[in-house]
Structures are given as C-alpha cells and as structure tokens.
N, C-alpha and C positions, 0 to 999 in steps of 0.2 A: 331588443336594444343591446348593443355591444357593451359589456362591462370593461372596466379598466384592465382587468386581467386578460380578457379576450383580445383587447387591442394590443397588449404587451405580447401575447402569443403571436398575433399576426405580424407585428413588427419584428419580433425575434426570428420567426420563420423566414421572412423576407431578407433579413440581414444575413442569416446563415446561408441561405441560398446564394446570395451575392458574394459572400466572403469565404466560404469553405471551399478550398480547392478540390476538384474532382478526385485527385489522388488520395485525399484525406477522407474519402467516403468509401474506400476500398477496405476489405477485411485485412486485419493485421496478419502478416505472414511469419513474423518472427521478431526477435529482439531488435533487428535493424530498423523496424518500423515504429519503435517506441521512442519517444523523445523525453529525455531526462534533463535537458538543459545543462547549465553549469559552465564553468570557465573554459572547459575543454570541448564544449559542444561545437561541432563544425556545421554551420548553416548551409554551406555549399554541398554537403553530402546529400542533402535532400531539400532542395529549394521550396517545394510545396509544403513540407513539414515546417520549415523555418518561417514561411509566410503565415501559416496557420497559427503558429505560436505567437508571432508578432502581433497579428490583428486581434487575437483573443486576449493577449496580455495588455495591449493598449486599451481595450475595452473593460479590462478588469474581470473578464469572464473565465480566466483560469481558476479564479477563486471568487465566483460570483456573489457569494454571501458574506465575504469579508467587507469591512468598511472601506470606502473609497480612499480615505487618507492613508490606508496601509496597502494600497495597490489593488484592492478588490473592486467588485462591481456595485457594492452597496445594495444588492437586491434583497427583497423580502424572501422568507422561506417559500411562499407560494410562487413567486417569480423564478426563484432558483429551480424549483421543481418543474416549472414550464420549460425553462431553458434545457434541462436535462432530457425532458420528454421530446422536445423538438430535435435535439441532437441525436437521440436514439432513432427517431422517425426517419431521419435522413442518413443514418448510419455513420455519423461524423465521428472521427476518432477523437479521443481525449487529446487536447493539444499539448499537455504536459503531465508526465508522471513525476511525482516528487514526494519524498519523505518529508520535505519541508512543508508541503501542503497538507498531507494526510496525517502527520504526527506532530512535528515541531510547531507549525503554525497555530493550531488550536491551543497548545500549551503556552505559547507566547502571548496570544490574545488574552488568556486568563491570568497568567502569572508574570508576564514581562513588564518592565517599566516602559513608560512612554518612549523614552530614548531607544530602548532595545527594540520596541515594535517598529518605530520609524526607520531604524537602521536595517533590520533583517527582513521584515515582512514584504516590503515592495520588491526586494531582490528575489525573494521566493516566488512571488506572484509572476514576475517577468521571466523566471527560469534562469536567472543569472548565477545563482549559487546552487550547487548540488550537495545535499546533506546525506550523512549516514548516521547510524545510531550506535552509540557505545554503551551497551547495557550488559549483555552476557559476558561471563568470564569463565576460564577453564574450570574453576571450582565454585562457580556461582551461576548456574543455569536456571533451573526451576526455583532455586533458593536465591533469587536475585538480590535480596537484602543482605546476603552474605558476601557481597562484593568486597574486594581487597584493594583495588586501585586507589592509591593514596594521593591526597592533595595537601601538601604542607604549606602552612601559612608563611608567606614571605613578604609581609607588608601590604603592598598594593596589588600583589599577585600571588598565585599558588604555584608550587612546583609539583607537577603531576608525574607519578611513576606507577607503572602497572601494565596489565595486558587485558585486552578484550578479545572475544572470539565470536565467530559467526556474524561478523560485522558485514552486513550486505553491501556490496559495491564500495567498500572502503578504499579500494585501489583506484576508484574513479571519482570519489567524492572530493569536494572542495573544503567542506567544514564538517564537524561532527558535534552532535549533542551527546553529552557523556555524563554518566553517573560516577562520582568519585567519593571517597571516604574522607571527610574532614574532621571526624571525631570517632573515637572508639567507645564513647560513653554508652551508646546503645546501638543495636543493629540497624534499625530503620531510622533512628533519630540522628545518626551521624553521617548521613548521606547528603551531598550537595549536587546540584545540576548545573553543569558548565558547558560553554560553547568554545570551540577553538578551531583555528585553521589547520587543515591537514598538512599544510606545508610548513608548519611550525617546526623549528629545530627539535629533534628528538622523537618525532613521530615517524613510524615506519609500518608498512603493511606487508602481509604475505598471503597470497590467495590459497584457498583450500580446494583441492581437486575433489569433486563429488563423483558419485557413481554415474551420473548423467554425462560425465565428460566435460562439464562446465565448471567454472569457479566463481560463482556469484558471491560466495562468502569468503571472508578473510580473517586472519589473525591481525590484530592491531596492537602495536607496541608503543609505549610511551616512556621515554627515558629522559627524566629531568625536563619535562616540557613546561615552559613558562606560560601560564594562563592568567590574564588580567582579571582581577576581581569584578571589574565592570562587566565581564562575560558570564557572571553567575546569575542564573535566573532564580528569582525568589530569594528567600533568606538562607543564610548558611545553616546547614544541618536540617533544612526543611525540603530538601530535594526529593524525598520520597513522595511528598504530596504531588509534585510535578510529574514524577515518574509514573504514578498510578493513573493520573489523569491522561497522560500521553498513551499509556498502554491501552486504555479504553478505545482511543481513536485508532491505534494500531490494529487492534482486534477487529474493529469495524472495517478497516481497509482490507485486512486479510480475508474476512468473511465474504467480501465482494467477489472473490474467486468462484464462489458457489453459483454466481449468476451467469458465468460463462460469457460468451460473446454476444454480439447483436445480430439481429436478423435470423435467417434460417439456421436451425440447429446443425452445427458441424458434425455432431454425433450421428444424427439421422442421415444427413447427406453422405457422410463417409460410409456408413453401413450400406446404403443403397448402391453406392458406386462400387463397392467391393463384392457384396453378396447378390445384389439384384432383387427384382420383385417377382412374386409368384403370379399365377394367372388371375388372381383377384386384385392385383395392384398393391399387395402388401409385401413387406420385407420377407424374403424367402425363408429365412431361418426363424421358426416360430418361437424358440426359446429366447434368442437374442431380441426378437421383436417384443416379447413380453417384458424382458429386462429393461429395454430402452423406454418402453411405455411407462413402466413404473418409475423409472428415473425422471422422465420428463414431468410427470405429475408432481414428484417431490420438488423438482427444480422450480416449477410454477408456484407451488406453495411457498417455497423459500423466497422467491421474488416478491410475492405479496407481503410476506412477513417483513422483508427488508424495507419495502416501501413504508409500511406502518412504523417500523423502528426508526427510520430516518426522520419521519414526521414528528415522532415523539421526542427524539433526540434534539431536533431543532427547536421544539417548543419547550424543552426543559422538563419533559414529563417521563423520560425514559428511566427505567430502573438501572441503578449503577452497575448491576451485574449482567444486564442484557447483552453488552458486547461479547461476554464470554459465551453466551448461548449462540449468538450469531456466528462467532468465530468457529465454534465447534461444528455446527451444522454446515456452515459454508465450506470449511476445509474437507469435511467428510464427503460432501457432494462433489467437490472438485476432484478428489481422489477417485470416487466412483465413476465420474465422467471419463477420466482417462483410462481407467480399467476397461470400460465398455468400448472405448475407441480402439484400444489394443485388441480386444476380442473381435470387434467388427473388422479390423484390418487383416486378420489372419496372419499368415507367415510374412506377408509384405510389411506388416507393421513392425517387424523386427529388424528391418534394414537399418544399418547404423551409419554408413558413410556414403551411400550412393547419391547421385545427383537427383534422381527422381524422388527420393525420400527427403530431399532438402537436408542432407547430411544427418539423417536419422532424427528429424524434428519430433516425430511422434513418440518413439521410445525414450528419447532424452527428456521430453516434457513429462512423460509418465513417471519416469524415475524421479524427476524433480519434485513431483507432488508428494513424495514420501516425506519430505521435510515440512509439508503444510501443517501436519499435526504436531510438529515440534516447535516451529518458529512462532514467536509472539505469545508463548505460553503453551505448554503441551496440552493435548486433549485431556489427559488425566487431571491436570490442574484446572482446566475449564470446567470439567464435570464436578470437581470438588467445590468450585465456586458456585456453580448452579445448585448443587445439593444444599450448600450452607446458606446462601443468600437469597435464592429464589424459592426453592422448595422448603427451606427451613427444616430439613430432616434432622432428627435427634442424633447427636453424636457426630455430625458432619463437620 
C-alpha cells in the first residue's frame, strides 16, 4: 500500500520530469551556470535557467520548507528531504543560490516582525532581491563582536558610518544585512542588526582582487547612510543574538562544499581522463589511487553525517555547536578535493588562461578554496568552539 509520502515522491518525480529543463540537468561548468537572482539578473542570458527559477519559485520550492505565506512550499521536513533526493536523482541544478535563503531567511523567520517577514521573504524566495552580508571589518574579523561601524540614533532612523570587508558579492548585491554598533556600553550588548538597500546614498563598494584572479569579495563603505529603524531586526542592542543564529546557518551552508557535485565524482573522472587505467582497469597511479580512495570514503562519511545533521536541525535536536563541526570538516574536505584534482591534472592543471582549460578554471578554483577555512569563521575558531562546547575540554 502506497503511503502519503510515497505518493508525494511519485508526484514530485513526475512534476520535476515535466518541468525541469534538460539544460538544468547538466553539470555546472562555472559561475555563469549559477543563478543568484536579484534586480540585475538577466533572464534572457539563459532562458532555461530563468524558466527553472520561475516554475520552482511559483511552486515555493526554492525554499520548500518555508511557510507558504512567506513564499515557501509549506513542505514538512520529510517532504523536503524527498524533494532534495528526487532533484539529486535527476541531477537537477539548484534553481537559486541566495544568501537570503541560506542565511538571512532563517534569521528573519526567527527574529523578524510579521511585517518584515511579509516584506522580505517572498522576494527572497522568488529571487527578486540579492543579498550580501555586512559582518567582518578590517579590525574585527575573528573578533566579530569588536566591530566599530556605528549607527547613530536620529529619531526614526539611524545614520550609519563605517567599513566592512570581505563582503561577498557586495558589488552585485541589491540589499545588505549588516551588524552595526548602537551602544558602546558593552561589546556584544551594543550591536544591532539592520537591513538596507545597497543603492542608498553613501554606500560604495570596492572589489578585492584575490590570488585566483577573481574578485568575489569586496570592501564596503558607509558614509552617513540613512537606515530606517523599521529595518532593524529584533531589539536594539540585541543584534548579537541574530548574528549568532545566522552564523550557524552560514556555517551549515559553507560546510555543504564538502559534499561536492552530484553524480559521478569529477575527481575520479578527471584522474582517469588524465592518467588512464592500468591493465586491471584501475587508475594507473597507485599512490594517487590510494589518496582518492581515502578521500572518497571520507566524503561518503561526511555526506551521511550531513544528512543526519540536517534531520536533527530541522527537528530542533541539533547541538548549537554542530554547525562549527560541519563547517570545519566540510571546508577541509573541499580543500583536499581540489588539491587532489590538481595532482591528478598534472601540468595541464596549471594552465591559467587557455581556452581548453576554461581560462584556468581548475587552478583558480583550487586557489579560491584557500579562503574556505577563513570565511564564515576560521578553522581555528571552529576548533575552539568544538573543544569548548562539544568536547567540553578543560581550559578550552
């Protein structure tokens, strides 16, 4: 007898088969294949991608577990898991990448007013607004609570002055969720969490050129920026509560890099293409073969751990420090994956600008992973949190 969940799976599979464009089932080749949405998104640049975002957004399946009144699908945790499984089975691409979905949305659902939820969440779900994160500052990286960006009380609004750094895609974002200091009475107790439009007078950005040759990070400057108090999330001087909650979801998002892509392992496929097989049908390089095998075992274990963690998180049973554990392991795995891809590629993997190397996609991606253990909280910080809050080590 078919259960309700079995019927949902069958219906979901049929709907995905009918509505997911064939192009959206192909492996992602680069940044050009990732949809971030936003005011500057051009649907004509990739019609199949735009169609996929449209139908998934209309169904609420860009955020399937959010309530329907906020643009979500209203699915249960079990139904959301089935949807993810069926998308993986057909290798369907994520219809929308969004810091609004992975970070701001959960914080709004927990701390936002009803008016703020209705104003922002449906736009996030449909990909209409692209968000960036204003946390780190030149003198407040790992010591985030030491931030100095000020928000002066001006009646019904704040006047914000200061600088943020490592603001991912700030030059492409429409809005920013930002930590500001509204009181100097205490370090953590004087922080507020505000939202504002990146086109507000006084906001400017400057891309930071990385060793990969790309500039995904920016400096963000705020010079007498007017921010309505209606855009403050939660109470004044209580923004640290929101910030910590959001960081847990950010670390969960970053840890997902450890899972890699879908379908056949690009690491194995790339090694076979470059090195070839021996007479027994195995990768010809025995040392690299062993390294890849060990990595794949670790990656499978991490995937199983991730599945359990997400189930516990959705059920409200996850340890508050678990995102730190996931973030640490996931980022280290992603770095190891790219190290092995470079080793498997040999000298060809060092090509930087050729057409056949897709303008050096492999070495640029490898260099980009060096930031994985810094962004979202350094690996050292995550290990300290694990030692103190999970292992409960003395003196941690």
